[in-house]
NUPAKOL-556005 format. One record per residue (C-alpha): x, y, z; residue in one letter. Coordinates in steps of 0.001 Angstrom, whole numbers. Example, Ala and Ser with C-alpha at 12.3 -4.5 7.8 and 13.67 -1.06 7.14 Angstrom:
SITE       c1       c2       c3  residu
SITE    12300    -4500     7800       a
SITE    13670    -1060     7140       s
This chain:
SITE       c1       c2       c3  residu
SITE  -128272    68149   119813       m
SITE  -130047    65525   117687       f
SITE  -131759    65933   114343       n
SITE  -134582    63405   113988       k
SITE  -134964    64144   110299       n
SITE  -131587    62509   109616       q
SITE  -132684    59184   111108       h
SITE  -136038    58277   109606       k
SITE  -138086    55994   111822       g
SITE  -135803    56465   114813       i
SITE  -137123    58811   117474       d
SITE  -135515    57350   120571       s
SITE  -132910    59430   122450       v
SITE  -130952    57623   125173       n
SITE  -128675    59105   127843       l
SITE  -125938    57809   130115       l
SITE  -125403    60592   132659       g
SITE  -122298    61929   134361       k
SITE  -121130    59698   137215       g
SITE  -122753    56570   135743       t
SITE  -120506    53612   134877       v
SITE  -121633    50712   132673       v
SITE  -119596    47513   132185       n
SITE  -120508    45426   129136       g
SITE  -121542    45826   125510       d
SITE  -124371    48243   124744       v
SITE  -126656    48305   121684       h
SITE  -128788    51427   121157       i
SITE  -131689    51770   118721       q
SITE  -131812    55521   118098       g
SITE  -129549    58341   119274       d
SITE  -127290    58180   122339       f
SITE  -125573    60792   124503       r
SITE  -122848    59596   126858       l
SITE  -121617    61795   129709       d
SITE  -120590    58883   131962       g
SITE  -118242    55935   131454       k
SITE  -118723    52810   129332       l
SITE  -116352    49851   129571       e
SITE  -117428    47733   126615       g
SITE  -118330    47929   122946       n
SITE  -121046    50297   121744       l
SITE  -123365    50060   118711       k
SITE  -125678    52998   117998       v
SITE  -128105    52980   115068       s
SITE  -128320    56799   115005       g
SITE  -126140    59647   116271       r
SITE  -123634    59204   119090       l
SITE  -122696    62232   121196       v
SITE  -119900    61829   123746       v
SITE  -119805    64836   126078       g
SITE  -116602    66332   127520       p
SITE  -116837    64065   130608       e
SITE  -117769    60954   128587       g
SITE  -115352    58014   128371       v
SITE  -115568    54799   126327       i
SITE  -113125    51895   126657       f
SITE  -114200    49699   123748       g
SITE  -115039    49701   120052       n
SITE  -117719    52025   118704       v
SITE  -120099    51796   115734       e
SITE  -122659    54450   114784       s
SITE  -124222    56335   111902       e
SITE  -122919    59767   113008       f
SITE  -120654    60730   115930       a
SITE  -119831    63985   117726       d
SITE  -116997    63357   120182       i
SITE  -115912    65787   122910       s
SITE  -114759    63184   125456       g
SITE  -112379    60226   125374       e
SITE  -112495    56961   123418       i
SITE  -109947    54145   123612       k
SITE  -110919    51667   120919       g
SITE  -111606    51393   117210       d
SITE  -114416    53425   115648       m
SITE  -116574    52617   112635       k
SITE  -118770    55587   111697       i
SITE  -120937    55092   108619       r
SITE  -121243    58795   107805       q
SITE  -119678    61800   109594       i
SITE  -117308    61725   112570       l
SITE  -116803    65118   114253       h
SITE  -113838    65263   116627       m
SITE  -114403    68354   118773       k
SITE  -111933    70512   120695       n
SITE  -110728    68588   123756       g
SITE  -111630    65117   122512       c
SITE  -109096    62311   122791       k
SITE  -109318    59235   120558       i
SITE  -106857    56327   120647       e
SITE  -107641    53663   118069       g
SITE  -108288    53164   114388       d
SITE  -111028    55093   112584       l
SITE  -113147    54003   109648       d
SITE  -115590    56675   108481       c
SITE  -117031    58287   105379       d
SITE  -116264    61913   106350       k
SITE  -114122    63370   109116       l
SITE  -114230    66805   110761       v
SITE  -111413    67637   113202       v
SITE  -111522    70771   115351       d
SITE  -108377    72452   116610       s
SITE  -107459    70942   119982       g
SITE  -108721    67429   119184       a
SITE  -106233    64611   119845       i
SITE  -106126    61472   117689       f
SITE  -103623    58593   117857       n
SITE  -104254    55790   115389       g
SITE  -104955    55283   111712       t
SITE  -107850    56667   109719       c
SITE  -109495    55138   106670       r
SITE  -112158    57044   104814       m
SITE  -114313    54568   102849       g
SITE  -115395    56187    99590       a
SITE  -112213    58222    99172       k
SITE  -109983    55214    99849       l
SITE  -111875    53011    97388       k
SITE  -111630    55661    94669       n
SITE  -107913    56134    95321       l
SITE  -107273    52382    95149       q
SITE  -109211    52145    91877       e
SITE  -107166    55033    90464       a
SITE  -103877    53281    91326       f
SITE  -105117    49999    89825       t
SITE  -106246    51731    86631       d
SITE  -102948    53643    86414       d
SITE  -100958    50418    86866       k
SITE  -102983    48650    84147       k
SITE  -102441    51642    81816       f
SITE   -98647    51536    82284       h
SITE   -98505    47733    81891       e
SITE  -100405    47968    78590       a
SITE   -97870    50453    77150       r
Protein backbone atom coordinates (compact mmCIF):
# COMPACT_ATOMS: atom_id res chain seq x y z
CA UNK A 1 0.00 0.00 0.00
CA UNK A 2 2.73 2.49 0.93
CA UNK A 3 6.28 2.73 -0.35
CA UNK A 4 8.55 4.21 2.31
CA UNK A 5 11.37 4.69 -0.16
CA UNK A 6 9.37 7.43 -1.91
CA UNK A 7 9.12 9.53 1.26
CA UNK A 8 12.58 9.79 2.76
CA UNK A 9 12.53 10.42 6.49
CA UNK A 10 8.82 9.70 6.80
CA UNK A 11 7.97 6.30 8.23
CA UNK A 12 4.66 7.05 9.91
CA UNK A 13 1.49 5.38 8.56
CA UNK A 14 -1.81 6.67 9.95
CA UNK A 15 -5.29 5.16 9.58
CA UNK A 16 -8.85 6.39 9.97
CA UNK A 17 -10.97 3.23 9.99
CA UNK A 18 -14.38 2.43 8.56
CA UNK A 19 -17.21 3.81 10.71
CA UNK A 20 -15.04 6.57 12.20
CA UNK A 21 -16.10 10.19 11.64
CA UNK A 22 -13.78 13.16 12.26
CA UNK A 23 -14.95 16.80 12.18
CA UNK A 24 -12.21 19.41 11.74
CA UNK A 25 -8.96 19.96 9.86
CA UNK A 26 -6.37 17.19 9.98
CA UNK A 27 -2.60 17.46 9.39
CA UNK A 28 -0.67 14.21 8.91
CA UNK A 29 3.12 13.82 8.96
CA UNK A 30 3.66 10.67 6.90
CA UNK A 31 1.23 8.48 4.97
CA UNK A 32 -2.52 8.29 5.63
CA UNK A 33 -5.24 5.77 4.76
CA UNK A 34 -8.84 6.89 5.16
CA UNK A 35 -11.68 4.35 5.22
CA UNK A 36 -14.00 6.49 7.39
CA UNK A 37 -15.37 10.01 6.99
CA UNK A 38 -13.59 13.35 7.36
CA UNK A 39 -15.50 16.64 7.43
CA UNK A 40 -12.70 19.18 7.18
CA UNK A 41 -9.52 19.97 5.28
CA UNK A 42 -6.70 17.43 5.08
CA UNK A 43 -2.94 17.95 4.66
CA UNK A 44 -0.75 14.86 4.26
CA UNK A 45 3.03 15.12 3.87
CA UNK A 46 3.26 11.68 2.19
CA UNK A 47 0.82 9.41 0.36
CA UNK A 48 -2.94 9.63 0.84
CA UNK A 49 -5.04 6.52 0.21
CA UNK A 50 -8.83 6.89 0.33
CA UNK A 51 -10.48 3.46 0.37
CA UNK A 52 -13.79 2.64 -1.35
CA UNK A 53 -15.76 3.53 1.82
CA UNK A 54 -13.71 6.68 2.54
CA UNK A 55 -15.34 10.12 2.28
CA UNK A 56 -13.80 13.60 2.58
CA UNK A 57 -15.82 16.83 2.65
CA UNK A 58 -13.06 19.43 2.45
CA UNK A 59 -9.91 20.42 0.59
CA UNK A 60 -7.02 17.98 0.29
CA UNK A 61 -3.25 18.45 -0.05
CA UNK A 62 -0.72 15.62 -0.33
CA UNK A 63 2.41 14.44 -2.09
CA UNK A 64 0.73 11.42 -3.77
CA UNK A 65 -2.92 10.29 -3.72
CA UNK A 66 -4.73 7.05 -4.58
CA UNK A 67 -8.48 7.65 -4.44
CA UNK A 68 -11.13 4.91 -4.48
CA UNK A 69 -13.73 6.71 -2.35
CA UNK A 70 -15.42 10.11 -2.49
CA UNK A 71 -14.02 13.63 -2.16
CA UNK A 72 -16.02 16.86 -2.29
CA UNK A 73 -13.49 19.67 -2.28
CA UNK A 74 -10.44 20.96 -4.12
CA UNK A 75 -7.31 18.81 -4.34
CA UNK A 76 -3.68 19.88 -4.58
CA UNK A 77 -1.42 16.88 -5.21
CA UNK A 78 2.27 17.68 -5.63
CA UNK A 79 3.08 14.58 -7.68
CA UNK A 80 0.73 11.80 -8.88
CA UNK A 81 -3.03 11.60 -8.38
CA UNK A 82 -4.53 8.17 -9.18
CA UNK A 83 -8.32 8.16 -9.54
CA UNK A 84 -9.36 4.52 -9.25
CA UNK A 85 -12.46 2.72 -10.52
CA UNK A 86 -15.45 3.76 -8.40
CA UNK A 87 -13.97 6.98 -7.04
CA UNK A 88 -16.02 10.17 -7.12
CA UNK A 89 -14.35 13.59 -6.99
CA UNK A 90 -16.22 16.91 -7.10
CA UNK A 91 -13.89 19.90 -7.04
CA UNK A 92 -10.90 21.39 -8.78
CA UNK A 93 -7.65 19.44 -9.15
CA UNK A 94 -4.10 20.74 -9.23
CA UNK A 95 -1.51 18.00 -9.72
CA UNK A 96 1.68 17.18 -11.58
CA UNK A 97 0.48 13.87 -13.10
CA UNK A 98 -2.96 12.31 -13.31
CA UNK A 99 -3.99 8.67 -13.78
CA UNK A 100 -7.71 7.98 -14.32
CA UNK A 101 -9.08 4.44 -14.32
CA UNK A 102 -12.22 3.51 -16.22
CA UNK A 103 -15.22 3.98 -13.91
CA UNK A 104 -13.78 6.98 -12.03
CA UNK A 105 -16.06 10.03 -11.82
CA UNK A 106 -14.68 13.58 -11.82
CA UNK A 107 -16.63 16.86 -11.91
CA UNK A 108 -14.50 19.99 -11.81
CA UNK A 109 -11.47 21.47 -13.51
CA UNK A 110 -7.98 20.01 -13.66
CA UNK A 111 -4.70 21.89 -13.90
CA UNK A 112 -1.48 20.00 -14.35
CA UNK A 113 1.42 22.19 -13.15
CA UNK A 114 4.46 21.52 -15.32
CA UNK A 115 2.44 20.86 -18.48
CA UNK A 116 0.34 23.99 -18.02
CA UNK A 117 3.39 26.19 -17.42
CA UNK A 118 5.10 24.84 -20.54
CA UNK A 119 1.95 25.36 -22.62
CA UNK A 120 1.58 28.95 -21.38
CA UNK A 121 5.23 29.67 -22.19
CA UNK A 122 4.74 28.23 -25.68
CA UNK A 123 1.75 30.52 -26.33
CA UNK A 124 3.65 33.55 -25.02
CA UNK A 125 6.68 32.75 -27.18
CA UNK A 126 4.45 32.16 -30.22
CA UNK A 127 2.67 35.49 -29.66
CA UNK A 128 6.00 37.35 -29.34
CA UNK A 129 7.23 35.66 -32.56
CA UNK A 130 4.15 36.78 -34.53
CA UNK A 131 4.29 40.33 -33.11
CA UNK A 132 7.94 40.65 -34.17
CA UNK A 133 7.10 39.73 -37.80
